[in-house]
C-alpha positions as CSV (number, residue, x, y, z in Angstrom):
1,M,33.9,47.9,-9.4
2,T,30.6,49.8,-9.2
3,S,29.1,50.2,-5.8
4,P,25.5,49.1,-5.6
5,T,24.7,52.5,-4.0
6,H,25.9,54.4,-7.0
7,G,23.3,55.7,-9.5
8,P,23.3,54.9,-13.2
9,E,25.5,57.9,-13.9
10,A,28.4,56.3,-12.0
11,R,28.4,53.2,-14.2
12,P,30.5,53.0,-17.4
13,T,28.6,52.9,-20.7
14,W,27.8,49.5,-22.1
15,A,27.7,48.5,-25.7
16,P,25.2,45.6,-26.1
17,P,26.6,42.7,-28.1
18,A,24.7,41.8,-31.3
19,G,23.9,38.2,-30.5
20,K,20.3,36.8,-30.7
21,P,19.0,34.2,-28.3
22,P,19.6,30.6,-29.4
23,L,17.3,29.3,-32.2
24,S,15.9,26.6,-29.9
25,A,14.8,29.2,-27.4
26,R,13.2,31.4,-30.0
27,M,11.3,28.4,-31.4
28,M,10.0,27.3,-28.0
29,R,9.0,30.9,-27.3
30,A,6.9,30.9,-30.4
31,T,4.8,28.0,-29.3
32,W,3.5,29.5,-26.1
33,R,0.0,31.0,-25.9
34,R,-1.8,33.1,-23.2
35,L,1.4,35.0,-22.3
36,P,1.8,38.8,-22.2
37,A,2.8,40.6,-25.4
38,K,6.6,41.1,-25.9
39,L,7.7,44.6,-24.9
40,H,11.3,44.4,-26.0
41,D,13.5,42.6,-28.5
42,V,16.0,40.4,-26.7
43,G,19.8,40.2,-26.9
44,W,22.1,37.4,-25.8
45,E,25.6,37.4,-24.4
46,P,26.5,33.7,-23.9
47,G,29.5,32.0,-22.2
48,L,30.5,34.7,-19.7
49,V,32.9,33.4,-17.0
50,V,32.0,34.3,-13.4
51,P,34.5,33.3,-10.7
52,A,33.0,31.1,-8.0
53,A,34.0,31.4,-4.4
54,D,37.0,29.2,-4.9
55,G,37.8,30.7,-8.4
56,S,36.1,27.9,-10.4
57,P,34.6,29.3,-13.6
58,L,30.8,29.5,-13.5
59,I,29.6,29.6,-17.1
60,T,26.9,32.3,-17.4
61,D,24.5,33.6,-20.2
62,H,23.2,37.1,-20.1
63,Y,19.8,38.0,-21.7
64,F,18.8,41.6,-22.0
65,P,16.2,44.0,-23.4
66,R,17.6,45.4,-26.6
67,T,16.3,48.9,-25.6
68,E,18.1,51.9,-24.1
69,G,17.3,52.3,-20.5
70,D,17.8,51.1,-17.0
71,F,16.5,47.6,-16.1
72,P,16.6,45.4,-13.0
73,T,18.4,42.0,-13.0
74,L,17.1,38.5,-12.4
75,L,19.6,35.8,-11.3
76,V,18.7,32.2,-12.3
77,R,21.2,29.6,-11.1
78,S,20.7,26.1,-12.4
79,P,22.3,22.6,-12.2
80,Y,20.3,21.5,-15.2
81,G,22.1,23.4,-17.9
82,R,21.3,26.7,-19.5
83,G,19.4,25.5,-22.6
84,L,15.9,24.2,-22.9
85,P,13.6,25.0,-21.2
86,W,15.4,27.5,-19.0
87,S,16.7,29.7,-21.9
88,P,13.2,30.5,-23.3
89,M,11.3,30.4,-20.0
90,Y,13.5,32.7,-18.0
91,G,16.1,34.2,-20.4
92,V,13.9,35.2,-23.3
93,L,10.5,35.7,-21.6
94,F,11.7,37.9,-18.8
95,A,14.1,39.9,-21.0
96,E,11.2,40.6,-23.3
97,Q,9.4,42.2,-20.3
98,G,12.3,44.5,-19.3
99,F,14.8,42.5,-17.1
100,H,18.4,41.6,-17.5
101,V,18.5,37.8,-16.9
102,V,21.6,36.1,-15.7
103,L,21.3,32.3,-16.3
104,Q,24.2,30.5,-14.7
105,S,25.2,26.8,-14.5
106,C,26.0,25.7,-10.9
107,R,29.6,24.5,-10.4
108,G,30.3,21.1,-11.9
109,T,27.4,21.3,-14.3
110,G,26.8,22.8,-17.8
111,G,30.4,23.5,-18.4
112,S,31.1,25.2,-15.1
113,G,34.3,24.2,-13.3
114,G,34.6,22.5,-10.0
115,A,32.6,19.5,-8.7
116,F,28.8,19.5,-8.1
117,D,27.7,18.9,-4.6
118,L,24.0,18.6,-3.9
119,W,23.9,21.7,-1.6
120,R,27.2,22.6,-0.1
121,N,28.4,25.4,-2.5
122,E,25.2,27.3,-3.4
123,A,25.4,30.0,-0.8
124,V,29.0,31.0,-1.4
125,D,28.7,30.7,-5.2
126,G,25.6,32.8,-5.2
127,R,27.3,35.6,-3.2
128,A,30.3,35.4,-5.6
129,T,28.0,35.9,-8.5
130,V,26.4,39.0,-6.9
131,S,29.9,40.3,-6.4
132,W,30.6,39.9,-10.1
133,L,27.3,41.6,-11.0
134,R,28.3,44.7,-9.1
135,G,31.1,45.2,-11.7
136,Q,28.8,44.9,-14.7
137,P,28.0,48.2,-16.4
138,W,24.4,47.2,-17.1
139,F,23.7,46.2,-13.4
140,N,21.7,49.0,-11.7
141,G,21.8,47.6,-8.2
142,T,18.3,46.1,-8.2
143,L,18.3,42.3,-8.1
144,G,15.6,39.6,-8.0
145,T,15.8,35.8,-8.1
146,I,13.5,33.3,-9.7
147,G,13.3,29.6,-10.5
148,P,11.8,26.2,-9.8
149,S,12.8,23.1,-7.8
150,Y,16.6,23.2,-7.1
151,L,16.6,26.6,-8.7
152,G,14.5,27.6,-5.7
153,Y,17.0,26.0,-3.3
154,V,19.8,28.2,-4.6
155,Q,17.6,31.2,-3.9
156,W,17.1,30.2,-0.3
157,A,20.9,29.7,-0.1
158,L,21.6,33.3,-1.3
159,A,19.0,34.6,1.1
160,L,20.8,33.0,4.1
161,D,22.8,36.2,4.1
162,P,20.9,38.3,1.5
163,P,22.9,41.0,-0.3
164,P,21.5,44.5,-0.1
165,E,20.7,44.4,-3.8
166,L,18.2,41.5,-3.4
167,K,14.7,43.0,-3.5
168,A,12.5,40.1,-4.5
169,M,12.4,36.3,-4.8
170,V,10.0,34.0,-6.7
171,V,10.3,30.4,-5.6
172,Q,8.4,28.1,-7.9
173,V,7.7,24.5,-6.8
174,G,10.8,25.1,-4.8
175,L,13.0,23.1,-2.4
176,H,14.6,24.2,0.9
177,D,15.2,20.8,2.6
178,P,16.9,18.1,0.6
179,H,16.5,15.5,3.3
180,A,12.7,15.9,3.3
181,L,12.8,15.5,-0.5
182,F,14.3,12.0,-0.1
183,H,12.9,10.7,3.2
184,T,9.7,10.6,5.3
185,D,9.8,9.2,8.8
186,G,12.7,6.9,7.8
187,A,11.1,5.7,4.5
188,L,13.1,6.4,1.3
189,H,11.3,8.2,-1.5
190,L,12.7,5.8,-4.0
191,E,11.2,6.9,-7.2
192,T,11.9,10.6,-6.4
193,A,15.5,9.8,-5.6
194,L,16.0,8.1,-9.0
195,A,14.2,10.9,-10.8
196,V,16.4,13.5,-9.2
197,G,19.5,11.3,-10.0
198,V,18.6,11.4,-13.7
199,G,17.9,15.1,-13.7
200,M,21.1,16.1,-11.8
201,T,23.3,13.8,-13.7
202,Y,22.1,14.2,-17.3
203,Q,19.9,17.2,-17.9
204,H,22.8,19.7,-17.9
205,Q,24.4,17.6,-20.6
206,G,21.6,18.5,-23.0
207,T,18.2,17.2,-24.2
208,G,19.5,14.1,-26.0
209,P,21.5,12.6,-23.1
210,F,18.7,13.5,-20.6
211,L,16.0,11.8,-22.7
212,K,18.1,8.7,-23.3
213,A,18.8,8.4,-19.5
214,T,15.1,9.0,-18.7
215,L,14.0,6.3,-21.1
216,R,16.7,3.9,-19.8
217,L,15.5,4.4,-16.2
218,Q,11.9,3.8,-17.3
219,R,12.8,0.5,-19.0
220,R,14.8,-0.7,-15.9
221,L,12.7,0.8,-13.2
222,R,11.2,-2.5,-12.0
223,E,14.6,-4.2,-12.1
224,V,16.2,-1.3,-10.1
225,T,13.5,-0.9,-7.5
226,T,13.1,-4.6,-6.7
227,A,16.8,-5.4,-6.5
228,K,18.2,-7.2,-3.4
229,P,19.9,-5.3,-1.9
230,L,18.6,-2.0,-3.2
231,R,21.9,-0.2,-2.5
232,G,23.7,0.6,-5.7
233,A,21.2,-1.1,-8.0
234,Y,20.4,2.2,-9.7
235,A,23.9,2.1,-11.4
236,S,22.6,-0.1,-14.2
237,A,20.4,2.8,-15.3
238,L,22.2,5.9,-14.2
239,G,25.8,4.9,-13.8
240,R,27.5,5.6,-10.4
241,V,26.3,8.8,-8.7
242,P,28.2,9.2,-5.4
243,W,25.8,11.8,-3.9
244,L,22.8,9.5,-4.7
245,D,24.4,6.7,-2.7
246,E,24.8,9.1,0.2
247,V,21.2,10.4,0.2
248,M,19.7,7.0,-0.1
249,T,21.7,5.5,2.7
250,H,21.2,8.3,5.3
251,P,17.5,8.3,6.3
252,D,18.1,10.1,9.6
253,A,17.9,13.9,9.3
254,E,20.2,14.3,12.3
255,H,23.1,12.4,10.7
256,P,26.1,14.6,10.1
257,Y,25.8,14.1,6.4
258,W,22.8,16.4,6.3
259,R,24.3,19.1,8.4
260,G,23.7,22.4,6.7
261,A,21.4,21.0,4.0
262,S,18.1,22.4,5.3
263,L,17.6,26.1,4.7
264,A,14.5,26.3,6.8
265,E,16.1,29.0,9.0
266,T,16.3,31.3,6.0
267,A,12.6,31.9,5.9
268,R,12.4,32.4,9.7
269,R,14.3,35.7,9.5
270,L,13.9,36.8,5.9
271,R,12.8,40.3,4.9
272,V,13.0,40.0,1.1
273,P,9.5,39.9,-0.4
274,T,9.0,36.3,-1.6
275,S,6.4,34.8,-3.9
276,L,5.7,31.1,-3.5
277,I,4.1,28.9,-6.1
278,T,3.2,25.2,-6.0
279,G,0.6,22.6,-7.1
280,W,-1.6,20.3,-5.0
281,H,0.3,17.3,-6.5
282,D,3.7,18.8,-6.4
283,A,6.3,16.6,-4.7
284,L,7.5,19.8,-2.9
285,A,4.1,21.2,-1.9
286,D,4.6,20.5,1.8
287,Q,8.0,22.3,1.7
288,T,6.2,25.3,0.0
289,F,3.6,25.4,2.8
290,E,6.3,25.3,5.4
291,Q,8.1,28.2,3.7
292,Y,4.9,30.2,3.7
293,D,4.3,29.5,7.4
294,R,7.8,30.6,8.3
295,L,7.7,33.8,6.2
296,R,4.4,34.8,7.7
297,A,5.7,34.2,11.2
298,A,8.7,36.3,10.4
299,G,6.5,39.2,9.1
300,C,8.0,38.9,5.6
301,E,5.9,40.1,2.7
302,T,4.8,36.9,0.9
303,S,2.2,35.5,-1.5
304,L,1.1,31.9,-2.2
305,L,-0.3,30.5,-5.5
306,V,-1.4,26.8,-5.5
307,G,-2.7,25.3,-8.8
308,P,-4.0,22.0,-9.9
309,W,-0.5,21.0,-10.9
310,T,2.2,18.4,-10.4
311,H,5.9,19.4,-10.0
312,T,6.4,19.4,-13.8
313,S,2.9,20.5,-15.0
314,A,3.2,23.7,-13.1
315,L,5.9,24.7,-15.7
316,Q,3.9,23.3,-18.6
317,Q,0.1,23.4,-18.5
318,G,0.3,25.9,-15.6
319,W,3.0,28.1,-17.1
320,P,0.7,31.0,-18.2
321,E,-0.6,31.4,-14.6
322,V,2.8,30.8,-13.1
323,F,4.5,33.3,-15.4
324,A,1.8,36.0,-14.9
325,E,2.1,35.6,-11.1
326,S,5.9,35.7,-11.2
327,L,6.0,38.7,-13.5
328,A,3.5,40.7,-11.4
329,W,5.6,40.1,-8.2
330,L,8.8,41.1,-9.8
331,R,7.4,44.2,-11.4
332,A,5.9,45.2,-8.0
333,H,9.2,44.9,-6.1
334,L,11.8,45.6,-8.7
335,C,10.1,48.2,-10.9
336,A,7.7,49.9,-8.4
337,D,4.7,48.7,-10.4
338,P,2.2,46.9,-8.2
339,S,-0.7,47.1,-10.7
340,G,-0.5,43.4,-11.5
341,L,-0.7,42.2,-7.9
342,R,-3.9,40.4,-6.8
343,P,-5.8,41.8,-3.8
344,T,-5.2,38.9,-1.5
345,R,-2.2,37.1,-0.2
346,V,-3.3,33.6,-1.3
347,R,-4.9,32.2,-4.4
348,L,-5.9,28.6,-4.7
349,H,-7.4,26.2,-7.3
350,I,-10.3,24.4,-5.8
351,G,-10.4,20.8,-6.9
352,G,-13.8,19.1,-7.5
353,E,-15.2,22.3,-9.0
354,D,-12.3,23.6,-11.1
355,T,-12.4,27.2,-9.9
356,W,-9.9,29.6,-8.3
357,R,-10.4,31.2,-4.9
358,N,-8.7,34.2,-3.3
359,L,-8.0,33.9,0.5
360,D,-6.5,36.3,3.0
361,D,-4.2,33.6,4.4
362,W,-3.4,29.9,4.5
363,P,-4.7,27.7,6.0
364,P,-8.0,29.3,6.6
365,A,-9.7,28.8,9.9
366,A,-11.7,25.6,9.8
367,E,-13.5,23.1,12.0
368,V,-11.5,19.9,12.1
369,S,-14.0,17.1,11.4
370,P,-13.2,13.5,12.5
371,W,-14.2,10.6,10.4
372,F,-14.0,7.0,11.6
373,P,-13.8,3.6,9.9
374,T,-16.2,0.8,10.5
375,A,-15.9,-3.0,10.2
376,Q,-18.4,-2.8,7.3
377,G,-16.1,-0.5,5.3
378,H,-18.0,2.6,6.0
379,L,-16.6,6.1,6.9
380,T,-18.8,7.7,9.5
381,R,-18.9,10.7,11.9
382,Q,-19.9,8.4,14.7
383,S,-17.0,7.9,17.1
384,P,-16.2,4.3,18.2
385,T,-16.8,3.1,21.8
386,D,-13.5,1.2,22.1
387,S,-10.2,0.5,20.4
388,A,-11.0,-3.1,19.4
389,P,-9.4,-4.6,16.3
390,L,-11.4,-3.6,13.3
391,T,-10.0,-5.3,10.2
392,S,-6.6,-6.5,9.0
393,F,-4.6,-7.2,5.8
394,R,-1.4,-8.9,4.8
395,Y,1.4,-6.7,3.3
396,D,3.9,-8.8,1.4
397,P,7.1,-6.8,0.4
398,E,7.8,-9.4,-2.3
399,D,4.5,-8.3,-3.9
400,P,4.3,-4.7,-2.6
401,T,1.2,-2.6,-2.9
402,P,1.9,-0.4,-6.0
403,S,1.9,3.4,-6.0
404,L,-0.5,5.2,-8.2
405,G,-0.4,8.9,-9.0
406,G,0.1,11.5,-6.3
407,P,3.0,13.9,-5.7
408,L,5.7,12.4,-7.8
409,L,8.4,13.9,-10.1
410,S,7.5,11.5,-12.9
411,R,4.9,11.6,-15.7
412,T,2.7,9.3,-13.6
413,A,2.1,12.0,-11.0
414,G,-1.2,13.6,-10.1
415,P,-4.8,12.4,-9.8
416,R,-5.6,8.9,-11.0
417,D,-8.5,6.5,-10.9
418,N,-7.7,4.3,-7.9
419,R,-10.3,1.5,-8.5
420,T,-7.8,-1.1,-9.7
421,L,-5.6,-0.3,-6.7
422,E,-8.5,-0.5,-4.3
423,A,-9.5,-3.9,-5.6
424,R,-6.3,-5.4,-4.1
425,E,-6.6,-7.5,-0.9
426,D,-3.8,-5.5,0.7
427,V,-5.7,-2.2,0.4
428,L,-8.4,-1.2,2.9
429,T,-11.1,1.3,1.9
430,F,-13.7,3.1,4.1
431,T,-16.3,5.0,2.2
432,G,-18.8,7.7,3.4
433,P,-22.4,8.0,2.2
434,P,-23.4,10.0,-0.9
435,L,-23.3,13.7,0.0
436,T,-26.5,15.6,0.1
437,E,-24.7,19.0,0.0
438,P,-21.2,20.0,-1.0
439,V,-18.4,19.6,1.5
440,D,-15.3,21.9,1.2
441,V,-12.1,20.6,2.7
442,L,-9.4,23.3,2.9
443,G,-6.2,22.8,4.8
444,P,-3.9,20.2,6.2
445,I,-5.2,16.6,6.4
446,S,-4.0,14.0,8.8
447,A,-4.8,10.5,10.0
448,R,-4.4,9.2,13.5
449,L,-4.0,5.5,13.2
450,S,-4.1,2.7,15.8
451,I,-2.2,-0.2,14.4
452,S,-0.9,-3.6,15.6
453,T,1.3,-6.0,13.6
454,D,2.7,-9.5,13.9
455,T,6.4,-8.6,13.1
456,G,6.7,-5.3,14.9
457,H,7.7,-3.4,11.8
458,A,5.5,-1.8,9.2
459,D,4.7,1.3,7.1
460,V,1.2,2.6,6.7
461,F,0.1,4.6,3.6
462,T,-3.1,6.6,4.0
463,R,-5.0,8.4,1.2
464,L,-8.1,10.6,0.8
465,C,-10.1,10.0,-2.4
466,D,-13.2,11.5,-4.0
467,V,-15.6,8.9,-5.3
468,D,-18.0,10.1,-8.0
469,A,-21.5,8.8,-8.8
470,Q,-20.0,6.3,-11.3
471,G,-17.7,4.9,-8.6
472,R,-14.5,6.4,-9.9
473,S,-12.1,7.0,-7.0
474,V,-9.6,9.8,-7.5
475,N,-6.8,10.6,-5.1
476,I,-6.8,14.0,-3.4
477,C,-3.9,13.8,-0.9
478,D,-1.9,11.2,1.0
479,G,1.0,10.4,3.3
480,L,3.1,7.6,4.8
481,G,4.3,6.8,8.3
482,R,6.6,4.2,9.8
483,L,5.8,2.5,13.1
484,R,7.1,-0.1,15.6
485,T,4.7,-2.3,17.6
486,E,5.1,-4.5,20.6
487,G,3.2,-7.8,20.8
488,Q,-0.5,-7.5,20.1
489,E,-0.8,-4.0,21.6
490,P,-1.6,-1.3,19.0
491,S,0.7,1.6,18.5
492,Q,-0.6,5.0,17.7
493,I,0.8,7.1,14.8
494,T,-0.3,10.4,13.3
495,V,0.4,10.6,9.6
496,P,0.4,14.0,7.9
497,M,-1.3,13.7,4.5
498,S,-0.3,17.0,3.0
499,S,-2.9,19.7,2.3
500,T,-5.8,20.3,-0.1
501,A,-8.5,22.7,-1.2
502,H,-11.2,20.4,-2.6
503,R,-15.0,20.4,-2.9
504,F,-16.7,17.1,-2.6
505,A,-19.8,17.6,-4.8
506,V,-23.4,16.5,-4.1
507,G,-23.7,12.7,-4.8
508,H,-20.0,12.1,-4.3
509,R,-18.5,10.2,-1.4
510,M,-15.4,10.5,0.6
511,R,-13.1,7.5,0.8
512,W,-10.2,6.7,3.2
513,Q,-7.7,4.3,1.7
514,I,-5.1,2.5,3.9
515,S,-2.3,0.1,2.9
516,G,1.2,-1.0,3.9
517,G,3.1,1.0,1.3
518,A,3.2,2.5,-2.2
519,H,6.0,1.0,-4.3
520,P,8.2,2.3,-6.0
521,R,7.2,5.7,-4.7
522,Y,8.6,4.5,-1.4
523,A,11.1,1.8,-0.9
524,R,9.6,-1.4,0.5
525,N,9.6,-1.9,4.2
526,P,11.3,-5.3,4.7
527,G,9.0,-6.1,7.6
528,N,11.7,-7.3,9.8
529,G,13.6,-4.2,11.0
530,E,16.3,-4.4,8.3
531,S,17.4,-1.4,6.3
532,A,15.4,-0.9,3.2
533,V,18.5,-0.3,1.1
534,D,20.4,-3.3,2.5
535,A,17.8,-5.9,3.1
536,T,18.0,-9.2,1.2
537,T,15.3,-11.0,3.1
538,F,11.7,-9.8,3.4
539,T,9.0,-10.8,5.9
540,P,5.2,-10.5,5.2
541,V,3.4,-8.4,7.8
542,H,-0.1,-8.8,9.1
543,I,-1.4,-5.2,9.8
544,T,-4.4,-4.8,12.0
545,L,-6.4,-1.5,12.1
546,H,-8.1,-0.7,15.4
547,A,-11.4,1.1,15.8
548,D,-10.1,4.2,17.4
549,S,-8.3,5.3,14.2
550,V,-9.6,8.6,12.8
551,L,-9.3,10.7,9.6
552,M,-9.0,14.4,10.4
553,L,-10.5,16.8,7.8
554,P,-10.6,20.6,7.9
555,V,-14.2,21.2,6.8
556,H,-15.6,24.5,5.8
557,A,-19.3,25.4,5.8
558,H,-20.7,25.5,2.3
559,S,-21.9,28.9,1.2
560,S,-25.0,29.2,-1.0
561,G,-23.0,30.4,-4.0
562,P,-19.6,31.6,-5.0
563,G,-18.7,35.2,-4.2
564,P,-16.5,37.5,-6.2
565,A,-13.4,35.8,-4.8
566,D,-14.6,32.4,-5.9
567,S,-14.8,33.0,-9.6
568,G,-12.1,31.4,-11.7
């Protein structure tokens, strides 16, 4: 076995195999535009067997530049198979740019042995793979990791105890806390749980089985999400998925089931330079912002890119920007070539004006501006004089307020016209006056709500929208909280609404939207204290909003014109 400290002269010679990347990968590669020119032809060494921590075979493909020379290695570990889109996106594209790429199926997926578990084996299997790499004649001791979503989680797992060879990470729309992916404040992210169930169960089997399962879930989504009880109803669309039962029925992050799932501590002590990429409508955006905060607090070199993307569109429409950002970071830290790095730590897409802005840090310093609802449906800067009841609505879990757009994993994610939703009687809206000058909102948004109910049990969904001159109301960011109330006394709850970088243009209006849920994005609150997955009876809830509720916006003074850093 070659020691990572040995130079290239200590490694045995390697005769590259003659294989070409699979035709499907080459065909997809040919469709991409706005990507850097190819530097090297690419070779392919498929079906390598890497022993996992317990000896299970981890099936691995090796992509490499078909050029003499010494190249760093990228490790990509996936539970979604090694074919499309991972083969062209990571195997082919990065090998073209001068990297060995090791694309591996996590245990129990894609032909690898053992049983897949949602998080419990990734750290030990990642370390076992690095141990195998040390014995490869083409491995020069310089390693990076890259990948999106769960492929980000496996990077955090390896970084729990980072091997000395690990010199850089690129976490794209990445996960570090599985519990937070599935639950908020006790409320189940129902649509996300089903989407993850489809991806984890079928995508590694190939494009055909995955598409069939996705379409089957779409056809049966209403049946599955309105079943009484909800527990196990997904089986008609997905079959039985034991880990999905577990995540859906354990809303408490402190339950022993979740022990060891969160890798938040990794970022708190990491020293490996790490690039973070997300989108404003990514279902994992908040986790990315948490990762950035922890890395900055730890003094770790990091960068943040946030685009106008959802979880999936970041790897589709956003791929040219995401690829360029990733490549620049890896070249800087694995190849000693920082020429592609941008001058600032943070780069953001500014909604409302469709430009990019470079910032020194995130979030930038801002004045937190409170906005208050009125009984007339207005949103005003004038604070109320009391906490009197303001207005109320009836939330009926048998006819739940539907979800519309936002940070989902499905094709319905992202910004949407909310006018139809806002016309419902169970949705409150409070709208500010037309703006006479632009207002920039950059940073985390939150709502401090004062609520009373007649049953004592309710969820509250709160959303910020941008209303244009034609009355089109487009969602910017949102959040949901769960509360208990006693009698007629209001309870106070602060609901985080994620973060944004958005300019409200002249003539536009800010709108605060409040309702009792967003189904099927979140499982219905039964209204009577029963578990959302086990309830068979539902109780309508009268929800009353009190005047001392407030929407908190981080507002930045508008400059007279964009500077150099504001150009897109």
